[in-house]
C-alpha positions as a Markdown table, in Angstrom:
| # | Residue | x | y | z |
|---|---|---|---|---|
| 1 | Met | -2.1 | -19.2 | 24.8 |
| 2 | Ala | -1.4 | -20.7 | 28.2 |
| 3 | Asn | -2.3 | -24.1 | 26.9 |
| 4 | Asn | 0.6 | -23.9 | 24.3 |
| 5 | Ile | 3.2 | -23.3 | 27.1 |
| 6 | Glu | 4.2 | -26.7 | 28.5 |
| 7 | Val | 6.5 | -26.9 | 31.5 |
| 8 | Lys | 8.3 | -29.9 | 29.9 |
| 9 | Glu | 9.3 | -27.7 | 26.9 |
| 10 | Leu | 10.8 | -25.1 | 29.3 |
| 11 | Leu | 12.5 | -27.8 | 31.3 |
| 12 | Asp | 14.1 | -29.3 | 28.1 |
| 13 | Ala | 15.4 | -25.8 | 27.1 |
| 14 | Gly | 17.0 | -25.3 | 30.6 |
| 15 | Val | 14.9 | -22.3 | 31.4 |
| 16 | His | 14.9 | -23.5 | 35.1 |
| 17 | Phe | 18.6 | -23.0 | 35.8 |
| 18 | Gly | 19.4 | -19.9 | 37.9 |
| 19 | His | 22.6 | -18.5 | 39.1 |
| 20 | Leu | 24.8 | -19.6 | 42.0 |
| 21 | Thr | 23.1 | -19.2 | 45.3 |
| 22 | Arg | 25.7 | -16.7 | 46.5 |
| 23 | Arg | 24.9 | -14.4 | 43.6 |
| 24 | Trp | 21.1 | -14.3 | 44.0 |
| 25 | Asp | 18.8 | -11.3 | 44.6 |
| 26 | Pro | 16.5 | -11.9 | 47.5 |
| 27 | Asn | 13.6 | -10.3 | 45.6 |
| 28 | Met | 13.6 | -13.3 | 43.3 |
| 29 | Ala | 12.7 | -15.6 | 46.2 |
| 30 | Pro | 9.0 | -15.9 | 45.1 |
| 31 | Tyr | 10.1 | -17.4 | 41.7 |
| 32 | Ile | 12.7 | -19.8 | 43.1 |
| 33 | Tyr | 11.6 | -23.5 | 43.5 |
| 34 | Met | 14.6 | -24.9 | 45.3 |
| 35 | Glu | 18.4 | -25.0 | 45.6 |
| 36 | Arg | 20.5 | -27.8 | 44.1 |
| 37 | Asn | 24.2 | -28.2 | 44.0 |
| 38 | Gly | 24.7 | -24.5 | 44.9 |
| 39 | Ile | 22.4 | -23.3 | 42.1 |
| 40 | His | 18.9 | -21.9 | 42.4 |
| 41 | Ile | 16.2 | -23.7 | 40.4 |
| 42 | Ile | 13.4 | -21.5 | 39.0 |
| 43 | Asn | 9.8 | -22.5 | 39.4 |
| 44 | Leu | 8.7 | -23.3 | 35.8 |
| 45 | Tyr | 5.0 | -23.2 | 36.6 |
| 46 | Lys | 5.4 | -19.6 | 37.5 |
| 47 | Thr | 7.5 | -19.0 | 34.5 |
| 48 | Ala | 4.8 | -20.4 | 32.2 |
| 49 | Ala | 2.2 | -18.2 | 33.8 |
| 50 | Lys | 4.3 | -15.1 | 33.5 |
| 51 | Ile | 5.1 | -15.9 | 29.8 |
| 52 | Asp | 1.4 | -16.1 | 29.2 |
| 53 | Glu | 0.7 | -12.8 | 31.0 |
| 54 | Ala | 3.5 | -11.0 | 29.1 |
| 55 | Ser | 2.4 | -12.5 | 25.8 |
| 56 | Glu | -1.1 | -11.2 | 26.2 |
| 57 | Ala | 0.1 | -7.7 | 27.0 |
| 58 | Leu | 2.5 | -7.7 | 24.1 |
| 59 | Lys | -0.2 | -8.9 | 21.8 |
| 60 | Lys | -2.4 | -5.9 | 22.8 |
| 61 | Ile | 0.5 | -3.4 | 22.3 |
| 62 | Ala | 1.2 | -4.9 | 18.8 |
| 63 | Ala | -2.5 | -4.8 | 17.9 |
| 64 | Ser | -2.6 | -1.1 | 18.9 |
| 65 | Gly | 0.1 | -0.3 | 16.2 |
| 66 | Arg | 2.9 | 0.6 | 18.6 |
| 67 | Lys | 6.4 | -0.8 | 18.2 |
| 68 | Ile | 8.1 | -3.1 | 20.7 |
| 69 | Leu | 11.9 | -2.5 | 21.0 |
| 70 | Phe | 13.9 | -5.7 | 21.7 |
| 71 | Val | 17.2 | -5.2 | 23.6 |
| 72 | Ala | 19.9 | -7.9 | 24.0 |
| 73 | Thr | 23.6 | -7.1 | 23.7 |
| 74 | Lys | 25.0 | -10.3 | 25.2 |
| 75 | Lys | 26.8 | -12.6 | 22.8 |
| 76 | Gln | 24.5 | -15.7 | 23.2 |
| 77 | Ala | 21.3 | -13.6 | 22.8 |
| 78 | Lys | 22.2 | -11.3 | 19.8 |
| 79 | Glu | 21.4 | -13.5 | 16.9 |
| 80 | Ile | 18.4 | -15.1 | 18.4 |
| 81 | Val | 16.8 | -11.7 | 19.4 |
| 82 | Ala | 17.6 | -10.2 | 16.0 |
| 83 | Glu | 16.1 | -13.1 | 14.1 |
| 84 | Lys | 12.9 | -13.2 | 16.2 |
| 85 | Ala | 12.4 | -9.4 | 16.3 |
| 86 | Ala | 12.9 | -9.2 | 12.5 |
| 87 | Lys | 10.4 | -12.0 | 12.0 |
| 88 | Ala | 7.8 | -10.0 | 14.0 |
| 89 | Asn | 8.8 | -6.8 | 12.1 |
| 90 | Gln | 9.9 | -5.0 | 15.3 |
| 91 | Pro | 13.0 | -2.9 | 16.0 |
| 92 | Tyr | 15.9 | -4.3 | 18.0 |
| 93 | Ile | 19.2 | -3.3 | 19.6 |
| 94 | Thr | 21.8 | -6.1 | 19.6 |
| 95 | Glu | 25.0 | -4.0 | 19.6 |
| 96 | Arg | 26.0 | -1.4 | 22.3 |
| 97 | Trp | 23.0 | 0.5 | 23.8 |
| 98 | Pro | 23.4 | 4.1 | 22.5 |
| 99 | Gly | 23.1 | 6.4 | 25.5 |
| 100 | Gly | 20.0 | 8.5 | 25.3 |
| 101 | Met | 18.3 | 6.1 | 22.9 |
| 102 | Leu | 15.0 | 6.9 | 24.5 |
| 103 | Thr | 15.6 | 10.0 | 26.6 |
| 104 | Asn | 17.3 | 11.8 | 23.7 |
| 105 | Phe | 15.4 | 10.3 | 20.9 |
| 106 | Val | 15.4 | 13.4 | 18.7 |
| 107 | Thr | 19.2 | 13.2 | 18.4 |
| 108 | Ile | 19.0 | 9.5 | 17.6 |
| 109 | Arg | 16.5 | 10.3 | 14.8 |
| 110 | Lys | 19.0 | 12.8 | 13.4 |
| 111 | Ala | 21.6 | 10.1 | 13.1 |
| 112 | Val | 19.1 | 7.8 | 11.3 |
| 113 | Lys | 18.3 | 10.7 | 8.9 |
| 114 | Lys | 22.0 | 11.1 | 8.2 |
| 115 | Met | 22.1 | 7.5 | 7.2 |
| 116 | Ala | 19.2 | 8.0 | 4.9 |
| 117 | Ala | 20.9 | 11.1 | 3.4 |
| 118 | Ile | 24.0 | 9.0 | 2.6 |
| 119 | Asp | 21.8 | 6.4 | 0.8 |
| 120 | Arg | 20.2 | 9.2 | -1.3 |
| 121 | Met | 23.7 | 10.5 | -2.2 |
| 122 | Lys | 24.6 | 7.0 | -3.6 |
| 123 | Lys | 21.4 | 6.9 | -5.6 |
| 124 | Asp | 21.5 | 10.3 | -7.2 |
| 125 | Gly | 25.2 | 10.1 | -8.0 |
| 126 | Thr | 26.4 | 12.8 | -5.6 |
| 127 | Phe | 28.5 | 10.2 | -3.8 |
| 128 | Asn | 30.6 | 9.6 | -7.0 |
| 129 | Thr | 31.6 | 13.3 | -7.1 |
| 130 | Leu | 33.4 | 13.1 | -3.8 |
| 131 | Ser | 37.1 | 12.4 | -3.5 |
| 132 | Lys | 38.3 | 8.9 | -2.7 |
| 133 | Lys | 39.2 | 9.8 | 0.8 |
| 134 | Glu | 35.8 | 11.4 | 1.4 |
| 135 | Arg | 34.0 | 8.4 | 0.0 |
| 136 | Leu | 35.9 | 6.1 | 2.3 |
| 137 | Gln | 34.9 | 8.3 | 5.3 |
| 138 | Val | 31.3 | 8.4 | 4.3 |
| 139 | Asp | 31.3 | 4.6 | 3.9 |
| 140 | Arg | 32.8 | 4.1 | 7.3 |
| 141 | Leu | 30.2 | 6.4 | 8.9 |
| 142 | Arg | 27.4 | 4.6 | 7.1 |
| 143 | Ala | 28.6 | 1.2 | 8.3 |
| 144 | Lys | 28.9 | 2.5 | 11.9 |
| 145 | Leu | 25.4 | 3.9 | 11.8 |
| 146 | Glu | 24.0 | 0.8 | 10.2 |
| 147 | Lys | 25.6 | -1.4 | 12.9 |
| 148 | Asn | 24.3 | 0.6 | 15.8 |
| 149 | Leu | 21.0 | 2.0 | 14.4 |
| 150 | Gly | 20.1 | 0.0 | 11.3 |
| 151 | Ser | 17.3 | -2.0 | 13.0 |
| 152 | Ile | 15.6 | 1.1 | 14.4 |
| 153 | Ser | 15.7 | 3.2 | 11.1 |
| 154 | Glu | 11.9 | 2.8 | 10.7 |
| 155 | Met | 11.1 | 3.6 | 14.3 |
| 156 | Thr | 9.7 | 7.2 | 14.0 |
| 157 | Arg | 8.5 | 7.6 | 17.6 |
| 158 | Leu | 9.2 | 6.1 | 21.0 |
| 159 | Pro | 8.4 | 2.4 | 21.4 |
| 160 | Gly | 5.2 | 1.2 | 23.2 |
| 161 | Ala | 7.3 | -1.2 | 25.2 |
| 162 | Leu | 10.8 | -2.7 | 25.7 |
| 163 | Phe | 11.6 | -6.4 | 25.9 |
| 164 | Ile | 15.0 | -7.0 | 27.5 |
| 165 | Val | 17.2 | -10.0 | 28.0 |
| 166 | Asp | 19.2 | -9.6 | 31.2 |
| 167 | Ile | 18.2 | -6.4 | 32.9 |
| 168 | Thr | 21.4 | -6.3 | 35.0 |
| 169 | Arg | 23.5 | -6.0 | 31.8 |
| 170 | Glu | 21.0 | -3.6 | 30.1 |
| 171 | His | 20.6 | -1.4 | 33.2 |
| 172 | Ile | 20.9 | 1.9 | 31.2 |
| 173 | Ala | 18.0 | 0.8 | 28.9 |
| 174 | Val | 15.9 | 0.0 | 32.0 |
| 175 | Lys | 16.6 | 3.4 | 33.6 |
| 176 | Glu | 15.7 | 5.3 | 30.4 |
| 177 | Ala | 12.4 | 3.3 | 30.0 |
| 178 | Gln | 11.5 | 3.9 | 33.7 |
| 179 | Lys | 12.1 | 7.7 | 33.3 |
| 180 | Leu | 9.7 | 7.8 | 30.3 |
| 181 | Asn | 7.2 | 5.4 | 31.9 |
| 182 | Ile | 7.6 | 2.9 | 29.0 |
| 183 | Pro | 6.5 | -0.6 | 30.0 |
| 184 | Ile | 9.4 | -3.1 | 30.5 |
| 185 | Phe | 9.1 | -6.8 | 29.7 |
| 186 | Ala | 12.2 | -8.9 | 30.6 |
| 187 | Met | 13.7 | -12.3 | 31.1 |
| 188 | Val | 14.9 | -12.0 | 34.7 |
| 189 | Asp | 17.4 | -14.4 | 36.2 |
| 190 | Thr | 17.9 | -15.1 | 39.9 |
| 191 | Asn | 20.7 | -12.5 | 40.1 |
| 192 | Ser | 18.5 | -9.6 | 39.1 |
| 193 | Asp | 15.9 | -7.4 | 40.8 |
| 194 | Pro | 12.4 | -8.1 | 39.4 |
| 195 | Arg | 11.0 | -4.9 | 40.9 |
| 196 | Gln | 12.5 | -2.9 | 38.1 |
| 197 | Val | 10.4 | -4.7 | 35.5 |
| 198 | Asp | 6.6 | -4.3 | 34.8 |
| 199 | Tyr | 6.3 | -7.8 | 33.3 |
| 200 | Val | 8.7 | -10.3 | 34.8 |
| 201 | Ile | 9.6 | -13.6 | 33.1 |
| 202 | Pro | 11.7 | -15.6 | 35.5 |
| 203 | Ala | 14.1 | -17.6 | 33.3 |
| 204 | Asn | 17.7 | -18.5 | 32.6 |
| 205 | Asp | 18.9 | -15.5 | 30.5 |
| 206 | Asp | 22.4 | -17.0 | 29.8 |
| 207 | Ala | 21.7 | -20.2 | 27.9 |
| 208 | Ser | 20.9 | -19.7 | 24.2 |
| 209 | Lys | 18.3 | -22.5 | 24.2 |
| 210 | Ser | 16.4 | -20.9 | 27.1 |
| 211 | Ile | 16.5 | -17.5 | 25.3 |
| 212 | Asp | 15.3 | -19.0 | 22.1 |
| 213 | Lys | 12.4 | -20.8 | 23.7 |
| 214 | Val | 11.1 | -17.7 | 25.5 |
| 215 | Met | 11.6 | -15.5 | 22.5 |
| 216 | Thr | 9.6 | -17.9 | 20.4 |
| 217 | Phe | 6.6 | -17.5 | 22.6 |
| 218 | Val | 7.0 | -13.8 | 22.8 |
| 219 | Ser | 7.5 | -13.2 | 19.0 |
| 220 | Asp | 4.5 | -15.4 | 18.2 |
| 221 | Ala | 2.3 | -13.3 | 20.5 |
| 222 | Val | 3.5 | -10.1 | 18.7 |
| 223 | Ile | 2.9 | -11.6 | 15.3 |
| 224 | Glu | -0.6 | -12.6 | 16.4 |
| 225 | Gly | -1.3 | -9.1 | 17.6 |
| 226 | Leu | -0.2 | -7.7 | 14.2 |
| 227 | Ser | -2.4 | -10.1 | 12.3 |
| 228 | Glu | -5.4 | -9.0 | 14.5 |
| 229 | Arg | -4.7 | -5.4 | 13.7 |
| 230 | Lys | -4.5 | -6.2 | 10.0 |
| 231 | Ala | -7.8 | -8.1 | 10.1 |
| 232 | Ser | -9.5 | -5.2 | 12.0 |
| 233 | Lys | -8.3 | -2.8 | 9.3 |
| 234 | Asp | -9.6 | -4.9 | 6.4 |
| 235 | Ala | -13.0 | -5.4 | 8.0 |
| 236 | Pro | -14.3 | -1.8 | 7.7 |
| 237 | Lys | -13.4 | -1.8 | 4.0 |
| 238 | Glu | -15.5 | -4.9 | 3.3 |
| 239 | Asn | -18.4 | -3.4 | 5.3 |
| 240 | Ala | -18.1 | -0.1 | 3.5 |
| 241 | Ala | -18.6 | -1.7 | 0.0 |
| 242 | Pro | -22.5 | -1.5 | 0.0 |
| 243 | Ala | -22.5 | 2.2 | 1.0 |
| 244 | Pro | -22.9 | 3.6 | -2.6 |
| 245 | Ala | -26.2 | 1.6 | -2.9 |
| 246 | Lys | -27.7 | 3.4 | 0.1 |
| 247 | Thr | -26.7 | 6.8 | -1.5 |
| 248 | Glu | -28.4 | 5.9 | -4.8 |
| 249 | Ala | -31.5 | 4.8 | -3.0 |
| 250 | Ala | -31.6 | 8.1 | -1.0 |
| 251 | Ala | -31.3 | 10.2 | -4.2 |
| 252 | Pro | -34.7 | 9.5 | -5.7 |
| 253 | Ala | -36.3 | 10.2 | -2.3 |
| 254 | Glu | -34.9 | 13.7 | -2.5 |
| 255 | Val | -36.1 | 14.2 | -6.0 |
| 256 | Ala | -39.5 | 12.9 | -5.2 |
| 257 | Ala | -39.9 | 15.2 | -2.2 |
| 258 | Pro | -41.3 | 18.3 | -4.1 |
| 259 | Ala | -44.1 | 16.1 | -5.7 |
| 260 | Pro | -46.6 | 16.7 | -2.9 |
| 261 | Ala | -46.4 | 20.5 | -3.6 |
| 262 | Lys | -47.3 | 20.0 | -7.2 |
| 263 | Thr | -50.3 | 17.8 | -6.2 |
| 264 | Glu | -51.6 | 20.5 | -3.9 |
| 265 | Ala | -51.3 | 23.0 | -6.7 |
| 266 | Ala | -53.2 | 20.7 | -9.0 |
| 267 | Val | -56.0 | 20.2 | -6.4 |
| 268 | Ala | -56.2 | 24.0 | -5.9 |
| 269 | Ala | -56.6 | 24.6 | -9.7 |
| 270 | Pro | -60.0 | 22.9 | -10.0 |
| 271 | Ala | -61.2 | 24.6 | -6.9 |
| 272 | Lys | -60.6 | 28.0 | -8.6 |
| 273 | Ala | -62.4 | 26.8 | -11.8 |
| 274 | Glu | -65.4 | 25.7 | -9.7 |
| 275 | Ala | -65.4 | 29.1 | -8.0 |
| 276 | Val | -65.4 | 30.9 | -11.4 |
| 277 | Ala | -68.2 | 28.7 | -13.0 |
| 278 | Pro | -71.1 | 29.7 | -10.6 |
| 279 | Thr | -70.3 | 33.4 | -11.0 |
| 280 | Thr | -70.6 | 33.1 | -14.8 |
| 281 | Glu | -74.0 | 31.3 | -14.5 |
| 282 | Val | -75.4 | 34.0 | -12.2 |
| 283 | Ala | -74.3 | 36.7 | -14.6 |
| 284 | Lys | -76.3 | 34.9 | -17.4 |
| 285 | Glu | -79.4 | 34.6 | -15.3 |
| 286 | Glu | -79.4 | 38.3 | -14.5 |
| 287 | Glu | -79.2 | 39.1 | -18.2 |
């Protein structure tokens, strides 16, 4: 996949623009190429290498069947992340991060179940039996739950990894993932501490073009991992098709097994007849 990541593409998308030099985090020094007009410039060769490394890891996680939760609540990243995550069939958080989303996952699941219960009420007609005021309250609750938790309604267990845009803004999500030892993948700008992240992608996390470019590579890797998982699931079914033929072939062998016993009995029968015959002839001679 490294061959598909060209530095020129990243350059055109503005991935190399960091923050003002006075706002930098010294731990980002290894990923900074130079300073220009008071702004740090990110080394895109390192960015390309890190995108490739992160993509391979994400592909393996997706292939294992675990979910990857995408997190981006900043205005310029919301729509892009929601679109790319939905395309890869992964959960995402683009509104306010609900406190305890990971560390108190049981409570979050209860809220999701409440949303499902409201949907059932509307289907079976129970909703229509409520008063106008109650229906309005239920609708508002459903809309609120949908806005905050709609994208994670199918996430029945903790995610296998988090992908975050701007770890400084999403510091609560980072802390919760660290507490539960969930791998963190993130776009990290020059004003953030990369030591908080397991897989760092040094990149401009403020420009929509930059976010879109990085998210494209990441989502493609996840989709590739899912297709590999599907292919591996289908393969055993194809290999299992000839199995009944082996079973049928084995059956006659079991039926034929007692045959030698009959043959031995048949051989023993003439032996007895021969043994009887001389006895009869001796008896006649004595007479």
